[in-house]
Backbone as CSV, one residue per row, in Angstrom:
resi,resn,N_x,N_y,N_z,CA_x,CA_y,CA_z,C_x,C_y,C_z
1,MET,5.313,3.714,6.646,5.490,2.304,6.915,6.930,2.025,7.352
2,TYR,7.875,2.701,6.725,9.281,2.453,7.041,9.623,2.941,8.442
3,GLU,8.983,4.017,8.864,9.206,4.531,10.214,8.745,3.513,11.253
4,VAL,7.589,2.933,11.022,7.063,1.911,11.930,7.966,0.686,11.904
5,LYS,8.409,0.314,10.735,9.253,-0.869,10.592,10.552,-0.717,11.394
6,ASN,11.064,0.490,11.482,12.300,0.717,12.233,12.075,0.676,13.746
7,ARG,10.835,0.898,14.196,10.536,0.930,15.623,10.152,-0.429,16.205
8,ILE,9.813,-1.384,15.369,9.278,-2.654,15.870,10.282,-3.787,15.721
9,TYR,10.021,-4.864,16.450,10.822,-6.096,16.387,12.318,-5.829,16.569
10,LEU,12.648,-5.050,17.557,14.050,-4.686,17.781,14.899,-5.873,18.240
11,ASN,14.265,-6.902,18.789,15.031,-8.053,19.262,15.197,-9.143,18.199
12,LEU,14.722,-8.914,16.981,14.894,-9.882,15.892,16.077,-9.477,15.024
13,THR,16.659,-10.456,14.332,17.724,-10.118,13.383,17.111,-9.446,12.159
14,LYS,17.949,-8.850,11.370,17.485,-8.135,10.169,16.740,-9.075,9.224
15,THR,17.259,-10.275,9.031,16.639,-11.257,8.142,15.303,-11.728,8.687
16,GLN,15.256,-12.020,9.982,14.016,-12.461,10.610,12.939,-11.377,10.515
17,LYS,13.333,-10.161,10.808,12.403,-9.030,10.770,11.859,-8.826,9.362
18,SER,12.736,-8.905,8.394,12.322,-8.723,7.000,11.348,-9.811,6.560
19,ALA,11.665,-11.049,6.890,10.798,-12.171,6.504,9.429,-12.047,7.158
20,LEU,9.409,-11.715,8.438,8.153,-11.577,9.167,7.320,-10.415,8.617
21,CYS,7.957,-9.277,8.381,7.233,-8.108,7.852,6.669,-8.381,6.462
22,ASN,7.439,-9.024,5.623,6.950,-9.355,4.279,5.748,-10.287,4.349
23,PHE,5.823,-11.271,5.227,4.718,-12.212,5.379,3.468,-11.511,5.896
24,LEU,3.624,-10.652,6.895,2.473,-9.928,7.452,1.858,-8.981,6.424
25,ARG,2.709,-8.325,5.658,2.202,-7.417,4.623,1.410,-8.190,3.570
26,ALA,1.883,-9.375,3.233,1.162,-10.215,2.266,-0.183,-10.660,2.835
27,LEU,-0.225,-10.962,4.125,-1.498,-11.328,4.759,-2.516,-10.195,4.661
28,VAL,-2.070,-8.991,4.925,-2.968,-7.831,4.856,-3.448,-7.622,3.429
29,LYS,-2.551,-7.779,2.481,-2.915,-7.572,1.079,-3.912,-8.627,0.605
30,LYS,-3.746,-9.881,1.070,-4.631,-10.968,0.654,-6.034,-10.840,1.225
31,SER,-6.169,-10.172,2.354,-7.488,-10.079,2.994,-7.868,-8.618,3.229
32,PRO,-8.246,-7.914,2.159,-8.555,-6.490,2.303,-9.804,-6.207,3.131
33,GLU,-10.693,-7.190,3.261,-11.928,-6.955,4.009,-11.776,-7.289,5.486
34,SER,-10.726,-7.993,5.873,-10.531,-8.389,7.267,-9.933,-7.253,8.086
35,GLY,-10.281,-7.230,9.356,-9.731,-6.241,10.268,-8.363,-6.670,10.774
36,VAL,-7.663,-5.733,11.406,-6.327,-5.983,11.921,-6.349,-7.090,12.973
37,GLU,-7.321,-7.045,13.865,-7.401,-8.054,14.921,-7.656,-9.451,14.349
38,ASP,-8.512,-9.526,13.329,-8.786,-10.820,12.695,-7.529,-11.400,12.060
39,ILE,-6.787,-10.555,11.386,-5.552,-11.006,10.735,-4.540,-11.448,11.790
40,LEU,-4.429,-10.676,12.863,-3.499,-11.018,13.935,-3.866,-12.362,14.570
41,GLU,-5.137,-12.554,14.848,-5.584,-13.824,15.441,-5.287,-14.997,14.521
42,LYS,-5.571,-14.829,13.238,-5.323,-15.904,12.274,-3.826,-16.210,12.180
43,PHE,-3.007,-15.173,12.166,-1.563,-15.358,12.094,-1.059,-16.130,13.311
44,ILE,-1.487,-15.721,14.504,-1.053,-16.376,15.740,-1.507,-17.841,15.752
45,GLU,-2.762,-18.038,15.389,-3.324,-19.391,15.358,-2.540,-20.291,14.393
46,ASP,-2.306,-19.785,13.189,-1.564,-20.563,12.184,-0.141,-20.861,12.654
47,GLU,0.530,-19.863,13.222,1.910,-20.058,13.661,1.983,-21.070,14.798
48,LYS,1.040,-21.027,15.715,1.027,-22.017,16.796,0.852,-23.425,16.228
49,TYR,-0.039,-23.549,15.265,-0.264,-24.855,14.630,1.013,-25.349,13.940
50,TYR,1.637,-24.482,13.149,2.841,-24.885,12.421,4.007,-25.167,13.365
51,LEU,4.078,-24.453,14.476,5.126,-24.736,15.457,4.906,-26.103,16.107
52,GLU,3.642,-26.462,16.347,3.326,-27.766,16.940,3.759,-28.919,16.042
53,ILE,3.591,-28.752,14.751,3.943,-29.844,13.825,5.364,-29.688,13.272
54,ASN,6.125,-28.741,13.845,7.519,-28.475,13.443,7.649,-28.148,11.957
55,ALA,6.742,-27.319,11.449,6.791,-26.927,10.034,6.696,-25.408,9.868
56,SER,7.043,-24.670,10.885,6.910,-23.210,10.833,8.059,-22.593,10.048
57,ARG,7.741,-21.562,9.317,8.806,-20.820,8.632,9.426,-19.803,9.577
58,PHE,8.758,-19.568,10.711,9.254,-18.612,11.706,9.493,-19.340,13.035
59,GLU,10.445,-20.248,13.049,10.728,-21.010,14.266,11.170,-20.113,15.409
60,PHE,11.763,-18.991,15.100,12.245,-18.058,16.115,11.106,-17.406,16.902
61,LEU,9.856,-17.597,16.457,8.719,-16.994,17.150,8.155,-17.870,18.263
62,GLY,8.702,-19.036,18.467,8.176,-20.003,19.418,7.616,-19.408,20.693
63,GLU,8.460,-18.809,21.520,7.997,-18.265,22.796,7.494,-16.829,22.676
64,LYS,7.754,-16.182,21.552,7.372,-14.771,21.395,5.892,-14.585,21.057
65,LEU,5.225,-15.632,20.607,3.817,-15.502,20.222,2.929,-15.079,21.385
66,GLU,3.348,-15.360,22.607,2.576,-14.987,23.798,3.034,-13.658,24.383
67,ASP,4.178,-13.144,23.941,4.756,-11.915,24.479,3.919,-10.703,24.067
68,GLU,3.547,-9.885,25.037,2.682,-8.725,24.778,3.385,-7.682,23.891
69,ALA,4.690,-7.499,24.076,5.435,-6.532,23.257,5.436,-6.962,21.788
70,PHE,5.630,-8.270,21.565,5.599,-8.795,20.199,4.216,-8.593,19.577
71,LEU,3.171,-8.881,20.344,1.806,-8.722,19.836,1.507,-7.258,19.520
72,GLU,1.987,-6.358,20.366,1.754,-4.919,20.143,2.496,-4.448,18.884
73,ASP,3.745,-4.893,18.713,4.506,-4.552,17.501,3.802,-5.083,16.253
74,THR,3.319,-6.307,16.338,2.641,-6.926,15.195,1.356,-6.176,14.884
75,ARG,0.602,-5.843,15.901,-0.639,-5.083,15.727,-0.355,-3.727,15.067
76,GLU,0.686,-3.056,15.544,1.054,-1.749,14.989,1.453,-1.873,13.512
77,TYR,2.237,-2.902,13.198,2.664,-3.093,11.810,1.475,-3.442,10.909
78,LEU,0.569,-4.273,11.397,-0.619,-4.628,10.609,-1.489,-3.397,10.354
79,LYS,-1.623,-2.535,11.356,-2.398,-1.294,11.177,-1.761,-0.415,10.111
80,GLU,-0.442,-0.323,10.164,0.262,0.501,9.178,0.115,-0.083,7.769
81,CYS,0.177,-1.396,7.658,-0.023,-2.055,6.359,-1.441,-1.809,5.858
82,ARG,-2.414,-1.932,6.737,-3.813,-1.680,6.366,-3.968,-0.234,5.871
83,ARG,-3.358,0.723,6.588,-3.421,2.130,6.175,-2.802,2.309,4.785
84,TYR,-1.661,1.649,4.561,-0.967,1.745,3.280,-1.847,1.221,2.139
85,TYR,-2.441,0.032,2.330,-3.249,-0.555,1.254,-4.569,0.194,1.061
86,ASP,-5.134,0.740,2.123,-6.341,1.561,1.977,-6.032,2.823,1.181
87,TYR,-4.893,3.444,1.478,-4.484,4.638,0.737,-4.245,4.301,-0.734
88,LYS,-3.560,3.184,-0.957,-3.273,2.759,-2.328,-4.569,2.512,-3.102
89,LYS,-5.552,1.911,-2.434,-6.839,1.655,-3.075,-7.567,2.969,-3.378
90,SER,-7.452,3.939,-2.476,-8.116,5.225,-2.713,-7.470,5.985,-3.869
91,GLN,-6.208,5.711,-4.159,-5.495,6.381,-5.251,-5.721,5.712,-6.601
92,GLU,-6.370,4.555,-6.610,-6.555,3.778,-7.834,-7.205,4.574,-8.974
93,PRO,-8.283,5.352,-8.737,-8.870,6.114,-9.853,-7.890,7.114,-10.481
94,TYR,-7.065,7.736,-9.647,-6.099,8.701,-10.161,-5.014,8.009,-10.976
95,ILE,-4.595,6.846,-10.509,-3.575,6.086,-11.221,-4.108,5.628,-12.570
96,GLN,-5.353,5.150,-12.594,-5.964,4.712,-13.848,-6.109,5.881,-14.828
97,ALA,-6.511,7.040,-14.299,-6.648,8.226,-15.162,-5.291,8.617,-15.743
98,GLN,-4.243,8.542,-14.926,-2.901,8.876,-15.399,-2.444,7.881,-16.464
99,LYS,-2.731,6.586,-16.265,-2.373,5.577,-17.264,-3.099,5.828,-18.577
100,GLU,-4.382,6.173,-18.493,-5.159,6.446,-19.697,-4.605,7.667,-20.433
101,PHE,-4.232,8.699,-19.675,-3.647,9.895,-20.278,-2.345,9.550,-20.992
102,GLU,-1.496,8.759,-20.338,-0.224,8.363,-20.947,-0.454,7.536,-22.215
103,LYS,-1.463,6.686,-22.196,-1.796,5.871,-23.366,-2.216,6.772,-24.541
104,GLN,-3.063,7.759,-24.249,-3.498,8.689,-25.289,-2.313,9.510,-25.822
105,LYS,-1.413,9.898,-24.921,-0.246,10.679,-25.333,0.649,9.853,-26.260
106,ARG,0.869,8.572,-25.904,1.691,7.703,-26.763,1.059,7.530,-28.142
107,LYS,-0.263,7.366,-28.143,-0.972,7.196,-29.414,-0.828,8.451,-30.276
108,PHE,-0.985,9.615,-29.653,-0.854,10.878,-30.381,0.557,11.040,-30.947
109,LEU,1.564,10.758,-30.123,2.948,10.897,-30.581,3.274,9.906,-31.694
110,GLN,2.696,8.711,-31.616,2.899,7.725,-32.674,2.297,8.232,-33.993
111,GLU,1.118,8.840,-33.901,0.489,9.356,-35.116,1.264,10.539,-35.687
112,VAL,1.831,11.380,-34.840,2.663,12.488,-35.312,3.866,11.938,-36.061
113,LYS,4.484,10.913,-35.494,5.640,10.302,-36.146,5.239,9.671,-37.475
114,MET,4.093,8.969,-37.479,3.628,8.334,-38.717,3.313,9.364,-39.795
115,SER,2.850,10.527,-39.404,2.496,11.550,-40.397,3.735,12.115,-41.090
116,LYS,4.908,11.922,-40.479,6.141,12.446,-41.072,6.896,11.405,-41.895
117,ASP,6.574,10.112,-41.695,7.265,9.039,-42.419,6.543,8.713,-43.715
118,ALA,7.326,8.315,-44.721,6.753,7.898,-46.004,6.079,6.538,-45.822
119,PRO,5.032,6.260,-46.612,4.358,4.967,-46.488,5.297,3.813,-46.850
120,THR,5.085,2.659,-46.221,5.939,1.502,-46.485,5.509,0.826,-47.786
121,LYS,6.379,-0.038,-48.289,6.060,-0.778,-49.512,4.849,-1.676,-49.293
122,LYS,4.756,-2.283,-48.108,3.614,-3.152,-47.806,2.311,-2.365,-47.834
123,GLN,2.339,-1.168,-47.237,1.128,-0.349,-47.238,0.728,0.024,-48.658
124,LEU,1.707,0.443,-49.449,1.418,0.827,-50.826,0.891,-0.355,-51.627
125,TYR,1.486,-1.536,-51.433,1.043,-2.729,-52.137,-0.382,-3.098,-51.723
126,TYR,-0.644,-3.096,-50.432,-1.966,-3.449,-49.924,-3.015,-2.447,-50.409
127,TYR,-2.653,-1.168,-50.384,-3.567,-0.122,-50.877,-3.856,-0.332,-52.360
128,ASP,-2.824,-0.642,-53.115,-2.980,-0.889,-54.551,-3.914,-2.073,-54.806
129,ARG,-3.747,-3.160,-54.037,-4.600,-4.348,-54.199,-6.050,-4.042,-53.814
130,LEU,-6.245,-3.265,-52.756,-7.611,-2.894,-52.361,-8.279,-2.041,-53.430
131,CYS,-7.526,-1.112,-53.998,-8.089,-0.252,-55.042,-8.502,-1.077,-56.266
132,LYS,-7.675,-2.048,-56.645,-8.025,-2.913,-57.767,-9.237,-3.773,-57.446
133,LYS,-9.273,-4.340,-56.247,-10.358,-5.228,-55.844,-11.707,-4.520,-55.851
134,TYR,-11.734,-3.286,-55.350,-12.998,-2.563,-55.225,-13.192,-1.492,-56.304
135,ASN,-12.326,-1.487,-57.314,-12.411,-0.525,-58.419,-12.471,0.917,-57.913
136,ILE,-11.490,1.273,-57.122,-11.404,2.626,-56.559,-10.234,3.334,-57.213
137,GLU,-10.419,4.627,-57.463,-9.341,5.416,-58.038,-8.286,5.670,-56.961
138,LYS,-7.019,5.413,-57.299,-5.936,5.553,-56.329,-5.579,7.018,-56.134
139,LYS,-5.165,7.307,-54.885,-4.656,8.636,-54.536,-3.162,8.522,-54.296
140,GLU,-2.515,9.639,-54.289,-1.094,9.677,-53.938,-0.998,9.770,-52.415
141,LEU,-0.415,8.741,-51.809,-0.306,8.707,-50.357,1.037,9.295,-49.928
142,SER,0.992,10.262,-49.007,2.223,10.961,-48.641,2.823,10.514,-47.300
143,SER,2.067,9.792,-46.494,2.604,9.386,-45.185,2.027,8.037,-44.757
144,LYS,2.673,7.443,-43.756,2.176,6.183,-43.192,0.791,6.381,-42.595
145,LEU,0.605,7.508,-41.944,-0.680,7.791,-41.307,-1.787,7.897,-42.342
146,GLU,-1.520,8.618,-43.409,-2.516,8.755,-44.472,-2.825,7.400,-45.106
147,ALA,-1.790,6.583,-45.322,-1.992,5.255,-45.902,-2.829,4.385,-44.965
148,ARG,-2.498,4.391,-43.693,-3.270,3.602,-42.721,-4.733,4.035,-42.688
149,ASN,-4.952,5.334,-42.647,-6.325,5.852,-42.585,-7.106,5.533,-43.860
150,GLU,-6.450,5.617,-44.988,-7.113,5.331,-46.265,-7.455,3.846,-46.374
151,ILE,-6.533,2.990,-45.976,-6.784,1.540,-45.995,-7.926,1.199,-45.041
152,ASP,-7.905,1.762,-43.838,-8.982,1.531,-42.863,-10.325,1.998,-43.411
153,ARG,-10.320,3.150,-44.076,-11.567,3.689,-44.629,-12.134,2.748,-45.688
154,ILE,-11.285,2.264,-46.575,-11.744,1.369,-47.643,-12.293,0.073,-47.048
155,ILE,-11.565,-0.505,-46.129,-11.995,-1.771,-45.533,-13.309,-1.597,-44.787
156,SER,-13.414,-0.578,-43.963,-14.645,-0.393,-43.192,-15.826,-0.059,-44.102
157,GLU,-15.587,0.716,-45.117,-16.659,1.085,-46.054,-17.188,-0.153,-46.769
158,HIS,-16.294,-0.986,-47.249,-16.726,-2.164,-48.007,-17.220,-3.290,-47.103
159,ASP,-16.704,-3.392,-45.908,-17.252,-4.358,-44.957,-18.668,-3.975,-44.579
160,PHE,-18.931,-2.682,-44.403,-20.271,-2.207,-44.077,-21.231,-2.506,-45.228
161,ARG,-20.759,-2.284,-46.454,-21.590,-2.589,-47.631,-21.902,-4.074,-47.696
162,ASN,-20.889,-4.931,-47.456,-21.112,-6.377,-47.506,-22.091,-6.824,-46.439
163,ILE,-22.018,-6.242,-45.267,-22.943,-6.591,-44.188,-24.360,-6.164,-44.552
164,SER,-24.508,-4.956,-45.085,-25.856,-4.472,-45.433,-26.427,-5.239,-46.622
165,ASP,-25.547,-5.714,-47.536,-26.017,-6.510,-48.681,-26.545,-7.871,-48.220
166,THR,-25.879,-8.478,-47.257,-26.295,-9.814,-46.794,-27.568,-9.749,-45.946
167,GLU,-27.836,-8.617,-45.328,-29.037,-8.481,-44.505,-30.293,-8.346,-45.372
168,GLU,-30.136,-7.860,-46.551,-31.310,-7.638,-47.431,-31.696,-8.876,-48.122
């Protein structure tokens, strides 16, 4: 995309070129189902309308909208943008898989860290209250991970019992 960007709109200033390219790229992104020619026609039509009512953000395009070189540069840039977004869309499954892998890795590393840390006072207090509430014999908890798993086990076990009791 950058190679194409350097070859087109040579008669525009750097700011004008940047603004126009950003706008065109946004048009392509907003309409993934539209073809390059459709986007180009809509852009030209809209710009002519806005120039007529003196509300265009690209006033410098006034006479260039009819210029064949300008249209060819715009067409080339739109094609390159379409290629970029199509490629990005095709990479989406791989990106999602990588994100899921990273999420699992973070979870695993968090559990490794928790297995090495002593349980917090809140965990011990909550575990103690659960054991008293459900008349369970307390165990000696050696890590945050063990405390979390034990608390989860007690809660899920007794929630399941309460649900099955109410159904009968």
